Jmol script that loads the backbone (N, CA, C; Angstrom):
load data "model"
ATOM      1  N   MET A   1      22.789  18.008   6.272  1.00  0.00           N
ATOM      2  CA  MET A   1      22.033  18.686   5.182  1.00  0.00           C
ATOM      3  C   MET A   1      21.682  17.853   3.910  1.00  0.00           C
ATOM      4  N   PRO A   2      20.720  17.674   3.700  1.00  0.00           N
ATOM      5  CA  PRO A   2      20.322  16.830   2.173  1.00  0.00           C
ATOM      6  C   PRO A   2      21.490  16.785   1.235  1.00  0.00           C
ATOM      7  N   ARG A   3      21.862  16.212   0.700  1.00  0.00           N
ATOM      8  CA  ARG A   3      22.536  16.436  -0.792  1.00  0.00           C
ATOM      9  C   ARG A   3      21.565  16.810  -1.996  1.00  0.00           C
ATOM     10  N   ARG A   4      22.221  17.599  -2.561  1.00  0.00           N
ATOM     11  CA  ARG A   4      21.553  17.934  -3.844  1.00  0.00           C
ATOM     12  C   ARG A   4      22.006  16.998  -4.862  1.00  0.00           C
ATOM     13  N   ALA A   5      21.134  16.847  -5.882  1.00  0.00           N
ATOM     14  CA  ALA A   5      21.197  16.153  -6.868  1.00  0.00           C
ATOM     15  C   ALA A   5      22.417  16.777  -7.744  1.00  0.00           C
ATOM     16  N   ALA A   6      23.302  16.172  -8.473  1.00  0.00           N
ATOM     17  CA  ALA A   6      23.700  16.609  -9.383  1.00  0.00           C
ATOM     18  C   ALA A   6      23.188  17.550 -10.609  1.00  0.00           C
ATOM     19  N   GLU A   7      23.685  18.645 -10.868  1.00  0.00           N
ATOM     20  CA  GLU A   7      23.161  19.582 -12.090  1.00  0.00           C
ATOM     21  C   GLU A   7      23.446  18.549 -13.613  1.00  0.00           C
ATOM     22  N   PRO A   8      22.302  18.499 -14.442  1.00  0.00           N
ATOM     23  CA  PRO A   8      22.560  17.672 -15.742  1.00  0.00           C
ATOM     24  C   PRO A   8      23.925  18.196 -16.119  1.00  0.00           C
ATOM     25  N   VAL A   9      25.055  17.465 -16.798  1.00  0.00           N
ATOM     26  CA  VAL A   9      25.670  17.886 -17.801  1.00  0.00           C
ATOM     27  C   VAL A   9      25.021  18.469 -19.284  1.00  0.00           C
ATOM     28  N   GLU A  10      25.406  19.744 -19.286  1.00  0.00           N
ATOM     29  CA  GLU A  10      25.007  20.246 -20.509  1.00  0.00           C
ATOM     30  C   GLU A  10      25.727  19.915 -21.710  1.00  0.00           C
ATOM     31  N   THR A  11      25.281  19.487 -23.023  1.00  0.00           N
ATOM     32  CA  THR A  11      26.522  19.032 -24.108  1.00  0.00           C
ATOM     33  C   THR A  11      26.867  20.305 -24.725  1.00  0.00           C
ATOM     34  N   LEU A  12      27.945  20.262 -25.798  1.00  0.00           N
ATOM     35  CA  LEU A  12      28.100  21.887 -26.430  1.00  0.00           C
ATOM     36  C   LEU A  12      26.943  21.432 -27.534  1.00  0.00           C
ATOM     37  N   GLU A  13      26.452  20.673 -28.037  1.00  0.00           N
ATOM     38  CA  GLU A  13      25.211  21.010 -29.057  1.00  0.00           C
ATOM     39  C   GLU A  13      24.183  21.269 -28.395  1.00  0.00           C
ATOM     40  N   GLU A  14      24.026  21.313 -26.651  1.00  0.00           N
ATOM     41  CA  GLU A  14      22.846  21.396 -25.928  1.00  0.00           C
ATOM     42  C   GLU A  14      22.923  23.175 -26.109  1.00  0.00           C
ATOM     43  N   ARG A  15      24.094  23.554 -25.594  1.00  0.00           N
ATOM     44  CA  ARG A  15      24.459  25.175 -25.635  1.00  0.00           C
ATOM     45  C   ARG A  15      24.407  25.694 -27.025  1.00  0.00           C
ATOM     46  N   TRP A  16      24.765  25.409 -27.873  1.00  0.00           N
ATOM     47  CA  TRP A  16      25.042  25.778 -29.240  1.00  0.00           C
ATOM     48  C   TRP A  16      23.108  26.148 -29.622  1.00  0.00           C
ATOM     49  N   LEU A  17      22.318  25.412 -29.219  1.00  0.00           N
ATOM     50  CA  LEU A  17      21.069  25.319 -29.633  1.00  0.00           C
ATOM     51  C   LEU A  17      20.509  26.215 -28.536  1.00  0.00           C
ATOM     52  N   LEU A  18      21.174  26.236 -27.201  1.00  0.00           N
ATOM     53  CA  LEU A  18      20.218  27.113 -26.761  1.00  0.00           C
ATOM     54  C   LEU A  18      20.704  28.854 -26.680  1.00  0.00           C
ATOM     55  N   GLU A  19      21.701  28.712 -27.089  1.00  0.00           N
ATOM     56  CA  GLU A  19      22.598  30.206 -27.776  1.00  0.00           C
ATOM     57  C   GLU A  19      21.714  30.597 -28.909  1.00  0.00           C
ATOM     58  N   ALA A  20      21.566  29.896 -30.209  1.00  0.00           N
ATOM     59  CA  ALA A  20      20.622  30.035 -31.476  1.00  0.00           C
ATOM     60  C   ALA A  20      19.310  30.214 -30.707  1.00  0.00           C
ATOM     61  N   GLN A  21      18.380  29.751 -30.252  1.00  0.00           N
ATOM     62  CA  GLN A  21      17.176  29.988 -29.516  1.00  0.00           C
ATOM     63  C   GLN A  21      16.985  31.516 -29.005  1.00  0.00           C
ATOM     64  N   THR A  22      17.974  31.339 -27.861  1.00  0.00           N
ATOM     65  CA  THR A  22      18.003  32.836 -27.640  1.00  0.00           C
ATOM     66  C   THR A  22      17.903  33.878 -28.591  1.00  0.00           C
ATOM     67  N   ALA A  23      19.459  33.539 -29.618  1.00  0.00           N
ATOM     68  CA  ALA A  23      19.352  34.593 -30.842  1.00  0.00           C
ATOM     69  C   ALA A  23      18.153  35.111 -31.367  1.00  0.00           C
ATOM     70  N   ARG A  24      17.199  33.782 -31.384  1.00  0.00           N
ATOM     71  CA  ARG A  24      16.032  34.142 -32.057  1.00  0.00           C
ATOM     72  C   ARG A  24      14.822  35.108 -31.507  1.00  0.00           C
ATOM     73  N   ASN A  25      14.753  34.292 -30.196  1.00  0.00           N
ATOM     74  CA  ASN A  25      14.272  35.446 -29.326  1.00  0.00           C
ATOM     75  C   ASN A  25      14.424  36.636 -29.394  1.00  0.00           C
ATOM     76  N   LEU A  26      15.685  37.141 -29.620  1.00  0.00           N
ATOM     77  CA  LEU A  26      16.047  38.803 -29.211  1.00  0.00           C
ATOM     78  C   LEU A  26      15.571  39.291 -31.011  1.00  0.00           C
ATOM     79  N   ALA A  27      16.464  38.114 -31.985  1.00  0.00           N
ATOM     80  CA  ALA A  27      15.770  38.890 -33.370  1.00  0.00           C
ATOM     81  C   ALA A  27      14.270  38.713 -33.562  1.00  0.00           C
ATOM     82  N   GLY A  28      13.344  38.369 -32.649  1.00  0.00           N
ATOM     83  CA  GLY A  28      11.780  38.051 -32.682  1.00  0.00           C
ATOM     84  C   GLY A  28      11.196  39.453 -32.160  1.00  0.00           C
ATOM     85  N   PHE A  29      12.010  39.376 -31.066  1.00  0.00           N
ATOM     86  CA  PHE A  29      11.685  40.774 -30.093  1.00  0.00           C
ATOM     87  C   PHE A  29      11.685  41.991 -31.065  1.00  0.00           C
ATOM     88  N   ALA A  30      12.902  42.157 -31.879  1.00  0.00           N
ATOM     89  CA  ALA A  30      13.691  43.388 -32.477  1.00  0.00           C
ATOM     90  C   ALA A  30      12.653  43.691 -33.809  1.00  0.00           C
ATOM     91  N   ALA A  31      11.886  42.054 -34.228  1.00  0.00           N
ATOM     92  CA  ALA A  31      11.551  42.430 -35.303  1.00  0.00           C
ATOM     93  C   ALA A  31       9.864  42.940 -35.093  1.00  0.00           C
ATOM     94  N   GLU A  32       9.416  42.498 -34.108  1.00  0.00           N
ATOM     95  CA  GLU A  32       8.183  42.618 -33.195  1.00  0.00           C
ATOM     96  C   GLU A  32       7.882  44.033 -32.934  1.00  0.00           C
ATOM     97  N   GLN A  33       9.163  44.794 -32.163  1.00  0.00           N
ATOM     98  CA  GLN A  33       9.407  45.988 -32.002  1.00  0.00           C
ATOM     99  C   GLN A  33       9.419  46.923 -33.396  1.00  0.00           C
ATOM    100  N   ALA A  34       9.797  46.396 -34.193  1.00  0.00           N
ATOM    101  CA  ALA A  34       9.808  47.165 -35.542  1.00  0.00           C
ATOM    102  C   ALA A  34       8.642  47.073 -36.686  1.00  0.00           C
ATOM    103  N   GLY A  35       7.877  46.213 -36.315  1.00  0.00           N
ATOM    104  CA  GLY A  35       6.707  46.235 -36.779  1.00  0.00           C
ATOM    105  C   GLY A  35       6.535  45.136 -37.840  1.00  0.00           C
ATOM    106  N   ASN A  36       7.881  44.170 -37.602  1.00  0.00           N
ATOM    107  CA  ASN A  36       7.724  42.831 -38.743  1.00  0.00           C
ATOM    108  C   ASN A  36       7.131  41.872 -38.145  1.00  0.00           C
ATOM    109  N   LEU A  37       5.488  42.199 -37.850  1.00  0.00           N
ATOM    110  CA  LEU A  37       5.144  40.844 -37.209  1.00  0.00           C
ATOM    111  C   LEU A  37       5.490  39.487 -37.751  1.00  0.00           C
ATOM    112  N   GLU A  38       5.574  39.097 -39.182  1.00  0.00           N
ATOM    113  CA  GLU A  38       5.664  37.943 -39.512  1.00  0.00           C
ATOM    114  C   GLU A  38       6.450  37.689 -39.597  1.00  0.00           C
ATOM    115  N   GLU A  39       7.766  38.110 -39.426  1.00  0.00           N
ATOM    116  CA  GLU A  39       9.228  37.813 -39.083  1.00  0.00           C
ATOM    117  C   GLU A  39       9.252  37.675 -37.635  1.00  0.00           C
ATOM    118  N   ALA A  40       8.796  38.001 -37.200  1.00  0.00           N
ATOM    119  CA  ALA A  40       8.560  37.631 -35.468  1.00  0.00           C
ATOM    120  C   ALA A  40       8.094  36.410 -35.201  1.00  0.00           C
ATOM    121  N   ILE A  41       7.139  36.271 -35.823  1.00  0.00           N
ATOM    122  CA  ILE A  41       6.141  35.001 -35.446  1.00  0.00           C
ATOM    123  C   ILE A  41       6.892  33.521 -36.018  1.00  0.00           C
ATOM    124  N   ALA A  42       7.494  34.194 -37.423  1.00  0.00           N
ATOM    125  CA  ALA A  42       8.702  32.732 -37.586  1.00  0.00           C
ATOM    126  C   ALA A  42       9.305  32.525 -36.875  1.00  0.00           C
ATOM    127  N   LEU A  43      10.230  33.513 -36.228  1.00  0.00           N
ATOM    128  CA  LEU A  43      11.138  33.342 -35.310  1.00  0.00           C
ATOM    129  C   LEU A  43      10.638  32.809 -33.878  1.00  0.00           C
ATOM    130  N   TYR A  44       9.664  33.269 -33.355  1.00  0.00           N
ATOM    131  CA  TYR A  44       9.175  32.535 -32.364  1.00  0.00           C
ATOM    132  C   TYR A  44       8.790  31.307 -32.359  1.00  0.00           C
ATOM    133  N   GLU A  45       7.725  31.034 -33.754  1.00  0.00           N
ATOM    134  CA  GLU A  45       7.285  29.495 -34.044  1.00  0.00           C
ATOM    135  C   GLU A  45       8.206  28.369 -33.714  1.00  0.00           C
ATOM    136  N   ARG A  46       9.601  29.090 -34.244  1.00  0.00           N
ATOM    137  CA  ARG A  46      10.782  27.818 -34.649  1.00  0.00           C
ATOM    138  C   ARG A  46      11.284  27.781 -33.397  1.00  0.00           C
ATOM    139  N   ASN A  47      11.475  28.596 -32.293  1.00  0.00           N
ATOM    140  CA  ASN A  47      11.353  28.405 -31.137  1.00  0.00           C
ATOM    141  C   ASN A  47      10.647  27.483 -30.454  1.00  0.00           C
ATOM    142  N   VAL A  48       9.043  28.045 -30.394  1.00  0.00           N
ATOM    143  CA  VAL A  48       8.082  26.837 -30.122  1.00  0.00           C
ATOM    144  C   VAL A  48       8.472  25.467 -30.609  1.00  0.00           C
ATOM    145  N   ALA A  49       8.589  25.328 -31.935  1.00  0.00           N
ATOM    146  CA  ALA A  49       8.707  23.836 -32.536  1.00  0.00           C
ATOM    147  C   ALA A  49      10.123  23.180 -31.539  1.00  0.00           C
ATOM    148  N   GLU A  50      10.700  23.767 -31.176  1.00  0.00           N
ATOM    149  CA  GLU A  50      11.956  23.282 -30.569  1.00  0.00           C
ATOM    150  C   GLU A  50      12.034  22.920 -29.504  1.00  0.00           C
ATOM    151  N   ALA A  51      10.644  23.524 -28.562  1.00  0.00           N
ATOM    152  CA  ALA A  51      10.322  23.250 -27.279  1.00  0.00           C
ATOM    153  C   ALA A  51      11.593  24.074 -26.320  1.00  0.00           C
ATOM    154  N   VAL A  52      11.332  25.323 -26.595  1.00  0.00           N
ATOM    155  CA  VAL A  52      12.862  26.057 -26.097  1.00  0.00           C
ATOM    156  C   VAL A  52      12.124  26.253 -24.508  1.00  0.00           C
ATOM    157  N   VAL A  53      12.634  26.240 -23.533  1.00  0.00           N
ATOM    158  CA  VAL A  53      12.196  26.121 -22.022  1.00  0.00           C
ATOM    159  C   VAL A  53      12.487  27.753 -21.703  1.00  0.00           C
ATOM    160  N   GLY A  54      12.267  28.395 -22.677  1.00  0.00           N
ATOM    161  CA  GLY A  54      12.135  30.473 -22.387  1.00  0.00           C
ATOM    162  C   GLY A  54      10.879  30.637 -22.239  1.00  0.00           C
ATOM    163  N   ASP A  55      10.186  31.418 -21.752  1.00  0.00           N
ATOM    164  CA  ASP A  55       9.118  31.478 -21.672  1.00  0.00           C
ATOM    165  C   ASP A  55       8.357  32.646 -23.012  1.00  0.00           C
ATOM    166  N   LEU A  56       9.481  33.464 -23.225  1.00  0.00           N
ATOM    167  CA  LEU A  56       9.411  34.392 -24.272  1.00  0.00           C
ATOM    168  C   LEU A  56       8.708  34.220 -25.177  1.00  0.00           C
ATOM    169  N   PRO A  57       9.094  33.105 -26.366  1.00  0.00           N
ATOM    170  CA  PRO A  57       8.371  33.054 -27.397  1.00  0.00           C
ATOM    171  C   PRO A  57       6.775  32.538 -27.222  1.00  0.00           C
ATOM    172  N   TYR A  58       6.600  31.704 -26.412  1.00  0.00           N
ATOM    173  CA  TYR A  58       5.561  31.309 -25.919  1.00  0.00           C
ATOM    174  C   TYR A  58       4.123  32.334 -25.788  1.00  0.00           C
ATOM    175  N   GLY A  59       4.355  33.597 -24.696  1.00  0.00           N
ATOM    176  CA  GLY A  59       4.024  34.685 -24.462  1.00  0.00           C
ATOM    177  C   GLY A  59       3.903  36.047 -25.634  1.00  0.00           C
ATOM    178  N   ARG A  60       5.027  35.994 -26.080  1.00  0.00           N
ATOM    179  CA  ARG A  60       4.918  37.000 -27.226  1.00  0.00           C
ATOM    180  C   ARG A  60       3.797  36.408 -28.481  1.00  0.00           C
ATOM    181  N   LEU A  61       4.201  35.082 -28.877  1.00  0.00           N
ATOM    182  CA  LEU A  61       3.106  34.678 -29.623  1.00  0.00           C
ATOM    183  C   LEU A  61       1.756  34.807 -29.577  1.00  0.00           C
ATOM    184  N   VAL A  62       1.545  34.472 -28.301  1.00  0.00           N
ATOM    185  CA  VAL A  62      -0.024  34.281 -27.535  1.00  0.00           C
ATOM    186  C   VAL A  62      -0.412  36.059 -27.857  1.00  0.00           C
ATOM    187  N   ALA A  63       0.623  36.891 -27.640  1.00  0.00           N
ATOM    188  CA  ALA A  63       0.066  38.074 -27.855  1.00  0.00           C
ATOM    189  C   ALA A  63      -0.317  38.654 -28.643  1.00  0.00           C
ATOM    190  N   ILE A  64       0.819  38.115 -29.637  1.00  0.00           N
ATOM    191  CA  ILE A  64       0.468  38.666 -31.153  1.00  0.00           C
ATOM    192  C   ILE A  64      -1.148  38.188 -31.617  1.00  0.00           C
ATOM    193  N   TYR A  65      -1.292  36.410 -31.432  1.00  0.00           N
ATOM    194  CA  TYR A  65      -2.328  35.878 -31.878  1.00  0.00           C
ATOM    195  C   TYR A  65      -3.390  36.358 -31.364  1.00  0.00           C
ATOM    196  N   GLU A  66      -3.680  36.815 -30.002  1.00  0.00           N
ATOM    197  CA  GLU A  66      -4.761  37.647 -29.838  1.00  0.00           C
ATOM    198  C   GLU A  66      -5.102  38.624 -30.380  1.00  0.00           C
ATOM    199  N   ARG A  67      -4.117  39.632 -30.468  1.00  0.00           N
ATOM    200  CA  ARG A  67      -4.492  41.025 -30.998  1.00  0.00           C
ATOM    201  C   ARG A  67      -5.175  40.587 -32.283  1.00  0.00           C
ATOM    202  N   ARG A  68      -4.770  39.564 -33.087  1.00  0.00           N
ATOM    203  CA  ARG A  68      -5.119  39.307 -34.265  1.00  0.00           C
ATOM    204  C   ARG A  68      -6.735  38.090 -34.287  1.00  0.00           C
ATOM    205  N   ALA A  69      -6.846  38.122 -33.263  1.00  0.00           N
ATOM    206  CA  ALA A  69      -8.210  37.312 -33.072  1.00  0.00           C
ATOM    207  C   ALA A  69      -7.914  36.057 -33.500  1.00  0.00           C
ATOM    208  N   ALA A  70      -6.962  35.586 -33.410  1.00  0.00           N
ATOM    209  CA  ALA A  70      -6.225  34.091 -33.957  1.00  0.00           C
ATOM    210  C   ALA A  70      -6.512  33.109 -32.588  1.00  0.00           C
ATOM    211  N   PHE A  71      -7.671  32.990 -32.088  1.00  0.00           N
ATOM    212  CA  PHE A  71      -7.483  32.131 -30.953  1.00  0.00           C
ATOM    213  C   PHE A  71      -7.525  30.756 -30.875  1.00  0.00           C
ATOM    214  N   ASP A  72      -7.219  30.080 -31.966  1.00  0.00           N
ATOM    215  CA  ASP A  72      -6.995  28.541 -32.227  1.00  0.00           C
ATOM    216  C   ASP A  72      -5.385  28.867 -32.264  1.00  0.00           C
ATOM    217  N   GLU A  73      -4.594  29.362 -32.760  1.00  0.00           N
ATOM    218  CA  GLU A  73      -3.085  29.499 -32.541  1.00  0.00           C
ATOM    219  C   GLU A  73      -2.807  30.075 -31.183  1.00  0.00           C
ATOM    220  N   ALA A  74      -3.376  30.708 -30.910  1.00  0.00           N
ATOM    221  CA  ALA A  74      -3.022  31.128 -29.389  1.00  0.00           C
ATOM    222  C   ALA A  74      -3.154  30.106 -28.402  1.00  0.00           C
ATOM    223  N   GLU A  75      -3.957  29.314 -28.572  1.00  0.00           N
ATOM    224  CA  GLU A  75      -4.493  28.260 -27.639  1.00  0.00           C
ATOM    225  C   GLU A  75      -3.578  27.128 -27.996  1.00  0.00           C
ATOM    226  N   ARG A  76      -3.147  26.752 -29.479  1.00  0.00           N
ATOM    227  CA  ARG A  76      -2.174  25.952 -29.649  1.00  0.00           C
ATOM    228  C   ARG A  76      -0.573  26.336 -28.835  1.00  0.00           C
ATOM    229  N   VAL A  77      -0.203  27.496 -29.103  1.00  0.00           N
ATOM    230  CA  VAL A  77       1.063  27.864 -28.211  1.00  0.00           C
ATOM    231  C   VAL A  77       0.790  27.780 -26.760  1.00  0.00           C
ATOM    232  N   LEU A  78      -0.105  28.127 -26.477  1.00  0.00           N
ATOM    233  CA  LEU A  78      -0.650  27.890 -24.692  1.00  0.00           C
ATOM    234  C   LEU A  78      -0.284  26.476 -24.500  1.00  0.00           C
ATOM    235  N   LEU A  79      -0.647  25.570 -25.443  1.00  0.00           N
ATOM    236  CA  LEU A  79      -0.761  23.782 -24.873  1.00  0.00           C
ATOM    237  C   LEU A  79       0.418  23.545 -25.184  1.00  0.00           C
ATOM    238  N   ARG A  80       1.198  24.068 -26.249  1.00  0.00           N
ATOM    239  CA  ARG A  80       2.356  23.427 -26.387  1.00  0.00           C
ATOM    240  C   ARG A  80       3.121  24.038 -25.253  1.00  0.00           C
ATOM    241  N   ALA A  81       3.316  25.525 -24.563  1.00  0.00           N
ATOM    242  CA  ALA A  81       3.852  25.860 -23.749  1.00  0.00           C
ATOM    243  C   ALA A  81       3.851  25.142 -22.397  1.00  0.00           C
ATOM    244  N   ILE A  82       2.329  24.757 -22.050  1.00  0.00           N
ATOM    245  CA  ILE A  82       2.103  23.465 -20.444  1.00  0.00           C
ATOM    246  C   ILE A  82       2.732  22.243 -20.808  1.00  0.00           C
ATOM    247  N   GLU A  83       3.141  21.610 -22.086  1.00  0.00           N
ATOM    248  CA  GLU A  83       3.575  20.536 -22.254  1.00  0.00           C
ATOM    249  C   GLU A  83       5.214  20.806 -22.014  1.00  0.00           C
ATOM    250  N   VAL A  84       5.858  21.654 -22.700  1.00  0.00           N
ATOM    251  CA  VAL A  84       7.187  21.982 -22.683  1.00  0.00           C
ATOM    252  C   VAL A  84       7.392  22.118 -21.081  1.00  0.00           C
ATOM    253  N   PHE A  85       7.099  23.157 -20.207  1.00  0.00           N
ATOM    254  CA  PHE A  85       7.347  23.529 -19.062  1.00  0.00           C
ATOM    255  C   PHE A  85       7.005  22.359 -17.940  1.00  0.00           C
ATOM    256  N   ALA A  86       5.976  21.380 -18.550  1.00  0.00           N
ATOM    257  CA  ALA A  86       5.705  20.474 -17.575  1.00  0.00           C
ATOM    258  C   ALA A  86       6.717  19.056 -17.497  1.00  0.00           C
ATOM    259  N   ALA A  87       7.333  19.070 -18.720  1.00  0.00           N
ATOM    260  CA  ALA A  87       8.545  17.778 -19.122  1.00  0.00           C
ATOM    261  C   ALA A  87       9.677  18.648 -18.459  1.00  0.00           C
ATOM    262  N   SER A  88       9.817  20.243 -18.295  1.00  0.00           N
ATOM    263  CA  SER A  88      11.055  20.729 -18.560  1.00  0.00           C
ATOM    264  C   SER A  88      12.083  20.004 -17.165  1.00  0.00           C
ATOM    265  N   THR A  89      13.338  19.755 -17.664  1.00  0.00           N
ATOM    266  CA  THR A  89      14.162  19.497 -16.296  1.00  0.00           C
ATOM    267  C   THR A  89      15.227  20.155 -16.133  1.00  0.00           C
ATOM    268  N   ARG A  90      15.071  22.039 -16.718  1.00  0.00           N
ATOM    269  CA  ARG A  90      16.002  22.825 -16.726  1.00  0.00           C
ATOM    270  C   ARG A  90      15.686  23.585 -15.386  1.00  0.00           C
ATOM    271  N   ARG A  91      14.485  23.319 -15.365  1.00  0.00           N
ATOM    272  CA  ARG A  91      13.311  24.468 -13.964  1.00  0.00           C
ATOM    273  C   ARG A  91      13.370  23.398 -12.592  1.00  0.00           C
ATOM    274  N   THR A  92      13.405  24.069 -11.677  1.00  0.00           N
ATOM    275  CA  THR A  92      13.090  23.350 -10.457  1.00  0.00           C
ATOM    276  C   THR A  92      11.554  23.123 -10.512  1.00  0.00           C
ATOM    277  N   PRO A  93      11.178  21.877  -9.483  1.00  0.00           N
ATOM    278  CA  PRO A  93       9.954  21.720  -9.621  1.00  0.00           C
ATOM    279  C   PRO A  93       8.919  22.711  -9.102  1.00  0.00           C
ATOM    280  N   SER A  94       9.018  23.529  -8.112  1.00  0.00           N
ATOM    281  CA  SER A  94       8.322  24.346  -8.122  1.00  0.00           C
ATOM    282  C   SER A  94       7.969  25.537  -8.985  1.00  0.00           C
ATOM    283  N   ASP A  95       9.261  25.746  -9.700  1.00  0.00           N
ATOM    284  CA  ASP A  95       9.268  26.980 -11.001  1.00  0.00           C
ATOM    285  C   ASP A  95       8.273  26.379 -12.091  1.00  0.00           C
ATOM    286  N   ARG A  96       8.741  25.047 -12.163  1.00  0.00           N
ATOM    287  CA  ARG A  96       7.856  24.240 -13.324  1.00  0.00           C
ATOM    288  C   ARG A  96       6.561  24.590 -13.105  1.00  0.00           C
ATOM    289  N   ARG A  97       6.058  24.097 -11.849  1.00  0.00           N
ATOM    290  CA  ARG A  97       4.432  24.226 -11.083  1.00  0.00           C
ATOM    291  C   ARG A  97       4.053  25.721 -11.608  1.00  0.00           C
ATOM    292  N   ALA A  98       4.810  26.324 -11.467  1.00  0.00           N
ATOM    293  CA  ALA A  98       4.446  27.861 -11.403  1.00  0.00           C
ATOM    294  C   ALA A  98       4.164  28.533 -12.510  1.00  0.00           C
ATOM    295  N   THR A  99       5.115  28.026 -13.315  1.00  0.00           N
ATOM    296  CA  THR A  99       4.976  28.343 -14.791  1.00  0.00           C
ATOM    297  C   THR A  99       3.951  27.803 -15.557  1.00  0.00           C
ATOM    298  N   VAL A 100       3.569  26.500 -15.611  1.00  0.00           N
ATOM    299  CA  VAL A 100       2.386  25.839 -15.619  1.00  0.00           C
ATOM    300  C   VAL A 100       1.269  26.771 -15.309  1.00  0.00           C
ATOM    301  N   ARG A 101       1.188  26.750 -14.333  1.00  0.00           N
ATOM    302  CA  ARG A 101      -0.157  27.396 -13.549  1.00  0.00           C
ATOM    303  C   ARG A 101      -0.159  28.818 -14.277  1.00  0.00           C
ATOM    304  N   VAL A 102       0.560  29.448 -14.669  1.00  0.00           N
ATOM    305  CA  VAL A 102       0.398  30.792 -15.393  1.00  0.00           C
ATOM    306  C   VAL A 102       0.305  30.452 -16.577  1.00  0.00           C
ATOM    307  N   PHE A 103       0.410  29.683 -17.607  1.00  0.00           N
ATOM    308  CA  PHE A 103       0.446  29.467 -18.870  1.00  0.00           C
ATOM    309  C   PHE A 103      -1.284  28.833 -18.745  1.00  0.00           C
ATOM    310  N   LYS A 104      -1.570  27.677 -17.558  1.00  0.00           N
ATOM    311  CA  LYS A 104      -2.956  27.339 -17.695  1.00  0.00           C
ATOM    312  C   LYS A 104      -3.854  28.496 -17.486  1.00  0.00           C
ATOM    313  N   ASN A 105      -3.482  29.243 -16.659  1.00  0.00           N
ATOM    314  CA  ASN A 105      -4.607  30.264 -15.932  1.00  0.00           C
ATOM    315  C   ASN A 105      -4.689  31.602 -17.481  1.00  0.00           C
ATOM    316  N   ARG A 106      -3.763  31.400 -18.012  1.00  0.00           N
ATOM    317  CA  ARG A 106      -3.990  32.290 -19.377  1.00  0.00           C
ATOM    318  C   ARG A 106      -4.852  31.377 -20.713  1.00  0.00           C
ATOM    319  N   LEU A 107      -4.617  30.149 -20.684  1.00  0.00           N
ATOM    320  CA  LEU A 107      -5.346  29.535 -21.354  1.00  0.00           C
ATOM    321  C   LEU A 107      -6.732  29.663 -21.273  1.00  0.00           C
ATOM    322  N   ALA A 108      -7.197  29.611 -19.946  1.00  0.00           N
ATOM    323  CA  ALA A 108      -8.528  29.572 -19.437  1.00  0.00           C
ATOM    324  C   ALA A 108      -8.830  31.392 -19.598  1.00  0.00           C
ATOM    325  N   ALA A 109      -8.286  31.560 -19.433  1.00  0.00           N
ATOM    326  CA  ALA A 109      -8.738  33.160 -19.910  1.00  0.00           C
ATOM    327  C   ALA A 109      -8.947  33.349 -21.356  1.00  0.00           C
ATOM    328  N   LEU A 110      -8.080  32.843 -22.149  1.00  0.00           N
ATOM    329  CA  LEU A 110      -8.233  32.964 -23.868  1.00  0.00           C
ATOM    330  C   LEU A 110      -9.349  32.220 -24.190  1.00  0.00           C
ATOM    331  N   ARG A 111      -9.858  30.969 -23.412  1.00  0.00           N
ATOM    332  CA  ARG A 111     -11.124  30.323 -23.659  1.00  0.00           C
ATOM    333  C   ARG A 111     -12.257  31.111 -23.580  1.00  0.00           C
ATOM    334  N   LYS A 112     -12.281  31.942 -22.293  1.00  0.00           N
ATOM    335  CA  LYS A 112     -13.330  32.205 -21.630  1.00  0.00           C
ATOM    336  C   LYS A 112     -13.577  33.593 -22.714  1.00  0.00           C
ATOM    337  N   ARG A 113     -12.372  34.400 -23.152  1.00  0.00           N
ATOM    338  CA  ARG A 113     -12.464  35.275 -24.178  1.00  0.00           C
ATOM    339  C   ARG A 113     -12.890  34.840 -25.617  1.00  0.00           C
ATOM    340  N   ARG A 114     -12.534  34.025 -25.948  1.00  0.00           N
ATOM    341  CA  ARG A 114     -12.839  33.401 -27.341  1.00  0.00           C
ATOM    342  C   ARG A 114     -14.402  33.209 -27.076  1.00  0.00           C
ATOM    343  N   LYS A 115     -14.908  32.498 -26.102  1.00  0.00           N
ATOM    344  CA  LYS A 115     -16.535  32.171 -25.869  1.00  0.00           C
ATOM    345  C   LYS A 115     -17.059  33.198 -26.175  1.00  0.00           C
ATOM    346  N   SER A 116     -16.730  34.503 -25.534  1.00  0.00           N
ATOM    347  CA  SER A 116     -17.584  35.860 -25.117  1.00  0.00           C
ATOM    348  C   SER A 116     -17.508  36.548 -26.998  1.00  0.00           C
ATOM    349  N   ALA A 117     -16.332  36.222 -27.595  1.00  0.00           N
ATOM    350  CA  ALA A 117     -16.093  36.825 -28.889  1.00  0.00           C
ATOM    351  C   ALA A 117     -17.130  35.870 -30.028  1.00  0.00           C
ATOM    352  N   GLU A 118     -17.772  34.756 -29.723  1.00  0.00           N
ATOM    353  CA  GLU A 118     -18.106  33.991 -30.557  1.00  0.00           C
ATOM    354  C   GLU A 118     -19.633  34.191 -30.304  1.00  0.00           C
ATOM    355  N   THR A 119     -20.218  34.914 -29.261  1.00  0.00           N
ATOM    356  CA  THR A 119     -21.448  35.364 -28.853  1.00  0.00           C
ATOM    357  C   THR A 119     -22.112  36.667 -29.383  1.00  0.00           C
TER     358      THR A 119
END
end "model"
wireframe off; spacefill off
backbone 0.3
color backbone group
């Protein structure tokens, strides 16, 4: 049987950051459900800026921006998601590829939608 590479050791600071990011995702989702979209956007955007490796803030932001027809903002978030997930070491290579593929497909659909909205 081939040996598996050792899991990277997570520092206490990394654990705290992950917990803070998770709390922001939950607070953002709650704010979104309560109709406080500006608060939700601010929380999700902070996680995007910190390159959180969870899908939620990227997907939720894109959905909000698409509903507002803010296609440039949605594209920016999708490009950031692709960048973050392609470089992630917290996911397996196959999971990284699958996640990147999902976001690339969403980006292609967004660009197509934007193009049809402009005509």
